C-alpha positions as CSV (number, residue, x, y, z in Angstrom):
1,M,-40.5,-6.4,-21.0
2,A,-37.4,-6.9,-23.1
3,T,-37.5,-9.6,-25.7
4,P,-34.3,-11.8,-25.3
5,G,-32.2,-12.6,-28.3
6,T,-33.7,-9.8,-30.5
7,I,-31.5,-9.0,-33.5
8,L,-31.7,-5.8,-35.6
9,A,-30.4,-6.5,-39.1
10,I,-29.5,-3.7,-41.6
11,D,-28.6,-3.8,-45.3
12,T,-27.9,-0.7,-47.4
13,C,-25.2,-2.0,-49.6
14,E,-27.0,-1.5,-52.9
15,G,-30.2,0.2,-54.1
16,S,-32.4,-1.3,-51.4
17,C,-32.8,0.0,-47.9
18,S,-33.7,-3.0,-45.7
19,A,-34.0,-3.9,-42.0
20,A,-35.6,-6.5,-39.8
21,L,-36.2,-7.3,-36.2
22,V,-35.9,-11.0,-35.5
23,V,-35.9,-13.2,-32.4
24,G,-35.2,-16.9,-33.0
25,E,-37.4,-18.0,-36.0
26,R,-39.9,-15.2,-35.4
27,V,-39.9,-12.1,-37.6
28,L,-41.1,-9.2,-35.4
29,A,-40.9,-6.6,-38.2
30,K,-39.4,-6.2,-41.6
31,R,-39.0,-3.5,-44.1
32,S,-37.3,-3.4,-47.6
33,E,-37.6,-0.5,-50.0
34,A,-35.9,-0.2,-53.4
35,I,-35.0,3.5,-53.1
36,G,-31.8,3.7,-55.2
37,R,-30.6,6.7,-53.2
38,G,-31.6,8.4,-49.9
39,H,-30.6,5.7,-47.5
40,A,-29.5,8.4,-45.0
41,E,-33.0,9.9,-44.9
42,R,-34.9,6.6,-44.8
43,L,-33.0,4.1,-42.7
44,L,-33.5,5.5,-39.2
45,P,-37.2,6.3,-39.7
46,M,-37.6,2.8,-41.1
47,I,-36.0,1.3,-38.0
48,D,-38.2,3.5,-35.7
49,E,-41.3,2.2,-37.6
50,M,-40.2,-1.4,-37.0
51,F,-39.7,-0.9,-33.2
52,A,-43.2,0.7,-33.0
53,E,-44.7,-2.2,-34.9
54,A,-43.0,-4.8,-32.7
55,G,-43.8,-2.9,-29.5
56,L,-40.1,-2.8,-28.6
57,V,-37.5,-0.1,-27.8
58,Y,-33.9,0.1,-28.8
59,A,-32.7,-1.2,-25.5
60,D,-34.4,-4.6,-26.2
61,V,-31.9,-5.4,-29.0
62,S,-29.3,-8.0,-28.0
63,R,-27.1,-7.6,-31.1
64,I,-27.0,-5.9,-34.5
65,A,-26.2,-7.4,-37.9
66,V,-25.1,-5.4,-40.9
67,T,-23.8,-6.1,-44.4
68,I,-20.3,-4.7,-44.9
69,G,-20.1,-4.7,-48.7
70,P,-19.3,-4.8,-51.5
71,G,-21.8,-2.2,-52.7
72,T,-22.2,1.5,-53.4
73,F,-19.9,3.7,-51.3
74,T,-22.6,6.0,-49.9
75,G,-25.1,3.3,-49.1
76,L,-22.5,1.0,-47.5
77,R,-21.2,3.8,-45.3
78,I,-24.6,4.8,-44.1
79,G,-25.6,1.2,-43.0
80,L,-22.3,0.7,-41.2
81,S,-22.4,4.1,-39.5
82,V,-25.9,3.5,-38.2
83,A,-25.1,-0.1,-37.0
84,R,-21.9,0.9,-35.3
85,G,-23.5,4.0,-33.8
86,L,-26.3,2.0,-32.3
87,G,-24.0,-0.7,-31.1
88,L,-21.9,1.9,-29.3
89,A,-24.9,3.7,-27.8
90,L,-26.6,0.5,-26.6
91,S,-23.4,-1.3,-25.7
92,K,-24.5,-4.2,-27.9
93,P,-22.3,-6.3,-30.2
94,V,-22.3,-5.7,-34.0
95,V,-21.8,-8.5,-36.5
96,G,-20.7,-7.6,-40.0
97,L,-21.2,-10.0,-42.9
98,V,-20.1,-9.7,-46.6
99,S,-23.2,-9.3,-48.8
100,L,-22.0,-11.9,-51.3
101,Q,-22.0,-14.5,-48.5
102,V,-25.5,-13.5,-47.3
103,L,-26.9,-13.8,-50.8
104,A,-25.3,-17.2,-51.2
105,A,-27.0,-18.4,-48.1
106,Q,-30.4,-17.2,-49.5
107,A,-29.7,-19.4,-52.6
108,G,-29.2,-22.5,-50.5
109,A,-32.8,-23.6,-51.0
110,L,-32.6,-23.3,-54.8
111,G,-30.6,-26.5,-55.1
112,G,-27.3,-27.1,-56.8
113,A,-23.8,-27.6,-55.2
114,R,-22.3,-24.4,-56.5
115,V,-23.6,-20.8,-56.1
116,H,-22.1,-18.0,-58.2
117,T,-22.8,-14.6,-56.5
118,V,-22.4,-11.6,-58.8
119,L,-23.0,-8.0,-57.6
120,M,-23.2,-5.0,-60.0
121,G,-19.9,-3.0,-59.9
122,R,-18.6,-0.1,-61.9
123,G,-17.2,0.3,-65.4
124,G,-18.7,-3.0,-66.7
125,Q,-17.2,-5.0,-63.9
126,A,-19.0,-6.9,-61.1
127,F,-18.1,-8.3,-57.7
128,Y,-17.8,-12.1,-57.9
129,Q,-17.4,-15.0,-55.5
130,A,-18.4,-18.6,-55.7
131,F,-19.7,-20.7,-52.8
132,T,-20.6,-24.2,-51.9
133,A,-24.3,-24.3,-50.9
134,T,-24.9,-25.3,-47.3
135,G,-28.6,-24.8,-46.7
136,D,-29.3,-22.2,-44.1
137,A,-25.8,-22.2,-42.6
138,L,-23.0,-19.7,-43.5
139,P,-21.9,-20.9,-47.0
140,E,-18.3,-21.8,-47.6
141,S,-16.5,-19.9,-50.3
142,T,-14.4,-21.6,-53.0
143,G,-12.3,-18.5,-53.6
144,E,-11.6,-15.0,-52.6
145,P,-14.1,-12.2,-53.7
146,R,-12.9,-10.2,-56.7
147,S,-13.9,-7.4,-59.0
148,M,-13.9,-8.9,-62.5
149,D,-15.1,-8.3,-66.0
150,A,-18.4,-10.0,-66.9
151,A,-16.7,-12.2,-69.6
152,D,-14.2,-13.5,-67.0
153,I,-17.0,-14.3,-64.6
154,Q,-19.0,-16.1,-67.3
155,A,-15.9,-18.2,-68.1
156,R,-15.7,-19.4,-64.5
157,I,-19.4,-20.2,-64.5
158,D,-19.1,-22.2,-67.7
159,V,-16.3,-24.3,-66.2
160,E,-18.4,-25.1,-63.1
161,P,-22.1,-24.4,-63.7
162,G,-24.4,-23.6,-60.8
163,V,-27.0,-21.1,-59.5
164,V,-26.3,-17.5,-60.4
165,I,-27.6,-14.9,-58.1
166,G,-27.2,-11.2,-57.3
167,S,-27.8,-7.8,-59.0
168,G,-24.9,-8.4,-61.4
169,A,-26.5,-11.4,-63.0
170,A,-28.0,-9.1,-65.6
171,L,-24.5,-8.4,-66.9
172,L,-24.4,-12.1,-67.8
173,G,-27.8,-12.1,-69.4
174,D,-29.3,-14.0,-66.5
175,D,-32.4,-13.4,-64.4
176,A,-31.3,-13.9,-60.8
177,A,-33.6,-15.9,-58.6
178,V,-32.1,-14.0,-55.7
179,A,-31.2,-10.4,-56.4
180,T,-31.3,-8.5,-53.0
181,I,-30.4,-9.1,-49.4
182,D,-33.1,-10.5,-47.1
183,P,-32.5,-8.9,-43.7
184,V,-34.2,-11.8,-42.0
185,V,-31.6,-14.2,-43.4
186,L,-28.9,-11.7,-42.4
187,A,-30.2,-11.8,-38.8
188,H,-30.3,-15.6,-38.7
189,L,-26.8,-16.0,-40.0
190,A,-25.4,-13.4,-37.4
191,A,-27.3,-14.9,-34.5
192,S,-24.6,-17.4,-33.4
193,L,-21.4,-15.8,-34.9
194,D,-18.6,-14.4,-32.8
195,P,-18.7,-10.6,-33.2
196,A,-14.9,-10.4,-32.7
197,A,-14.5,-12.6,-35.8
198,Y,-17.0,-10.6,-37.9
199,P,-16.4,-6.9,-37.2
200,P,-18.5,-4.2,-38.9
201,E,-15.7,-3.0,-41.2
202,P,-16.3,-2.1,-44.8
203,A,-15.2,-4.7,-47.4
204,Y,-13.7,-3.2,-50.5
205,F,-12.7,-5.5,-53.4
206,R,-11.9,-2.9,-56.0
207,A,-9.0,-0.5,-56.0
208,A,-9.9,3.1,-55.3
209,D,-10.7,5.2,-58.4
210,A,-8.7,8.0,-56.9
211,V,-5.1,7.5,-55.7
212,K,-2.7,9.9,-54.0
213,A,-0.9,12.0,-56.6
214,K,2.8,11.6,-57.0
215,A,5.1,14.5,-56.9
216,L,6.0,15.8,-60.3
217,L,9.5,16.7,-59.2
218,P,11.8,15.1,-56.6
219,I,11.3,16.6,-53.1
220,E,14.4,17.5,-51.3
221,Q,14.6,16.3,-47.7
């Protein structure tokens, strides 16, 4: 018999491949592996394992939650492709959440009014966004997410100290209390959100490294 309200949550934004099956406050199954690469080969078998453990089938899912970035290009696209593909095949809504916000929600229990979320980027930069801690609810941001130099991020934290979390904390010389996405928290956050307001579209906060080349000579029309 189908389990009502069952949510499949997926995160592949960074080096971890994580997923969970959650209904209400119950965690039916959960997997999280620090694989670095190979999300494409591991994600679907991982999800199959969870359904077998929970004694469910794909049709029992009521909605799907997925992180939409920022993160590694390949990992991000794999998670989104699987989530959107399953949503289409099962005719189920898919909720997309920014990984920075999910991490900030995980830090709510650490105390402190301000949460600084920092994810490892490229070229010495990191993705940064600050939030107001709100417990288990979706945290409120205090500014737009940006890709910034570590020194600029540190300057903002010095002005308004708080909890520093995320994989990019190492760039600042900090040991993050929260470093990776918990798919259970992702599921809980997505449970009551309007899928139309949180579409599963990739979130990129850094200009593309490659841009369309300009013509060397004027082109006659």
